[in-house]
C-alpha positions, -999 to +999 in steps of 0.1 A: -066+105+572-057+082+544-071+047+537-056+016+522-071-016+509-052-049+512-061-074+486-052-111+484-047-115+521-041-151+531-070-166+551-046-178+578-031-144+582-065-128+584-075-153+611-043-146+630-050-109+628-086-114+641-074-135+670-046-110+679-072-081+677-095-100+701-067-107+725-060-069+727-097-059+727-095-041+694-111-044+660-091-060+632-087-025+616-074-009+648-050-039+653-036-035+618-031+003+625-013-005+657+010-030+640+018-005+613+025+022+639+049+000+656+067-012+625+069+019+603+062+046+629+088+069+644+122+053+643+136+044+677+170+057+687+197+031+684+203+010+715+237+016+732+247-020+739+273-011+766+248+011+785+221-016+782+245-043+796+257-019+824+222-011+834+212-048+836+243-058+856+244-028+879+213-041+897+234-071+909+263-049+921+282-050+888+306-076+876+343-079+882+361-098+855+397-111+856+413-098+825+444-117+812+475-096+807+481-082+773+507-099+752+524-087+721+508-098+689+524-127+671+539-124+637+515-131+609+521-163+589+542-160+557+523-173+527+550-181+501 
């Protein structure tokens, strides 16, 4: 496995990493690895927005929407 060294890390950022690691019961080094895995790890497949909305609404029995009737498009304005 490879190693990296991060220089010039802000003290505030280091403190936040230490606190986050403690909250998750990990060392700072392991917490940094986990963050990197999540951010630059395997790309997640794109989310299908329609499927996500349908899955969320279907638990409530769906949604019936009253759609207005379609009308012909108006003529575009003339810019003379």
